Every structure is written in structure tokens, then in C-alpha cells.
C-alpha positions as CSV (number, residue, x, y, z in Angstrom):
1,M,17.9,-45.9,27.5
2,T,19.5,-43.2,28.8
3,L,21.4,-41.0,26.6
4,G,24.6,-42.5,28.1
5,Q,23.6,-45.7,27.4
6,R,22.1,-44.8,23.9
7,I,26.3,-43.6,22.9
8,K,27.8,-46.4,25.1
9,E,25.5,-49.3,22.5
10,E,26.2,-47.3,19.1
11,R,29.7,-46.8,20.2
12,E,30.1,-50.6,21.2
13,K,28.8,-51.4,17.9
14,R,31.4,-49.7,16.2
15,Q,33.6,-51.2,18.1
16,W,35.3,-48.4,18.5
17,T,37.1,-47.2,22.5
18,Q,36.4,-44.0,24.8
19,D,39.5,-43.0,23.3
20,Y,38.9,-42.9,19.6
21,L,35.4,-41.2,19.8
22,A,36.2,-38.5,22.1
23,E,39.2,-37.6,19.5
24,T,36.6,-38.0,16.7
25,L,34.4,-35.5,18.8
26,N,37.7,-33.7,20.2
27,V,36.5,-34.5,23.7
28,S,38.7,-35.6,26.6
29,R,37.4,-39.4,27.3
30,Q,36.8,-38.1,30.8
31,A,33.9,-36.4,28.9
32,I,32.9,-39.5,27.1
33,S,32.7,-41.3,30.2
34,K,30.9,-38.6,31.9
35,W,28.0,-39.2,30.1
36,E,27.6,-42.9,28.9
37,V,27.0,-43.2,33.0
38,G,25.0,-40.1,32.8
39,S,27.1,-38.2,35.3
40,A,27.3,-34.6,32.4
41,Y,25.8,-34.3,29.0
42,P,27.4,-33.1,25.9
43,D,26.1,-30.0,24.4
44,I,23.9,-29.4,21.7
45,D,27.1,-28.9,19.0
46,R,28.0,-32.3,20.4
47,L,24.6,-34.1,19.9
48,V,24.7,-32.6,16.4
49,Q,28.0,-34.7,16.1
50,I,27.5,-37.7,18.1
51,S,24.0,-38.3,15.5
52,N,25.8,-37.4,12.7
53,L,28.6,-39.2,13.1
54,F,26.8,-42.6,14.2
55,D,23.9,-41.3,11.5
56,I,21.2,-41.5,13.7
57,T,18.3,-38.6,14.2
58,L,18.7,-36.5,17.5
59,D,15.3,-37.7,18.0
60,S,16.4,-41.3,18.5
61,L,19.5,-40.2,20.0
62,I,18.1,-38.5,23.5
63,K,13.8,-39.2,23.2
64,G,14.7,-42.6,25.7
65,D,16.7,-39.5,28.2
66,D,13.9,-37.8,30.5
67,S,16.4,-35.6,32.2
68,L,18.2,-34.9,29.1
69,K,14.9,-33.9,27.7
70,K,13.1,-31.8,30.7
71,S,17.1,-30.2,30.5
72,I,17.3,-28.5,27.0
73,V,15.4,-25.0,26.8
74,I,14.0,-23.2,23.4
75,T,14.0,-19.8,23.5
76,K,11.7,-18.4,21.0
77,N,13.4,-15.2,20.1
78,A,17.0,-16.6,19.8
79,K,18.9,-15.0,16.7
80,A,20.6,-17.9,14.9
81,Q,23.4,-15.6,13.8
82,T,25.2,-13.0,15.4
83,N,26.4,-9.7,13.4
84,V,30.1,-8.2,13.9
85,W,29.5,-5.6,16.0
86,E,27.7,-7.2,18.8
87,F,30.3,-10.0,19.2
88,M,32.1,-7.4,19.5
89,L,30.4,-5.8,22.5
90,N,29.4,-8.6,23.5
91,T,33.0,-10.2,23.9
92,G,34.6,-6.5,24.7
93,W,36.4,-6.0,21.5
94,M,34.7,-2.8,21.1
95,M,36.7,-1.7,24.6
96,V,39.9,-2.6,23.0
97,I,38.9,-0.6,20.0
98,A,38.5,2.4,21.5
99,I,41.2,2.1,24.1
100,I,43.7,1.4,21.0
101,Y,42.1,4.5,19.9
102,L,42.3,7.2,22.0
103,I,45.7,6.1,22.9
104,T,46.5,6.4,19.5
105,K,44.7,10.4,19.7
106,M,47.0,10.7,22.4
107,I,50.3,9.9,20.9
108,I,49.2,11.6,18.3
109,A,48.7,14.8,19.9
110,V,51.6,14.6,22.4
111,F,54.2,14.8,19.3
112,S,52.3,17.2,17.3
């Protein structure tokens, strides 16, 4: 059984519509449809949400879907958390702060 079939089975067991499940998971109904037909997969965060929502283990949710199991990549050195400086550096905020600082310095120099 594929992941999509399992999602559909669990959804129908609860007599939920695709719209209801989509609203609960904060995704589009089209995303649910794509998952169920196997043309797309939910991200890992959604998989956790789905397993919690259906009260089943992640293992039992994805166990039968070999293509999904192959596509999951686990890195050994992945950090669980990102500190504030890494976040700011990775998202470009350091550049914004530096530009604001330089503009402020120039304004102060002009008016001094």
C-alpha cells in the first residue's frame, strides 16, 4: 500500500472529505488529492502532522511506500536548531541590518 492509499484509507475511515483534511493540515485540497493519487508527497512536517492526526505511527504511515522511503534523506550532522545569528545570516537579515547601520551613520555624519 502506498502512502497516498494509506492517507485516503485513514481519511475515509473517519468519513472526512479532502477539503476537511486539507483545512486541518493547512494545505490545499489539491495537495491532498496529489498525495492520494501518488503524484506528490507531503513534507516531513506534514507527515508528522498526519500521523498525529490519524493517531498512527510514522512507520506504519510510510512503511509500504518504497519510493517514499528511498526519497527520505537523513543527514548525520544536521543541526536540530539554528541560532539567531545563523538565521539572520542565512535569510539576508545581516545585510539589511548592515545597510541600515551604514545609512544611519551617513545621516548622522551629514547633520553633524
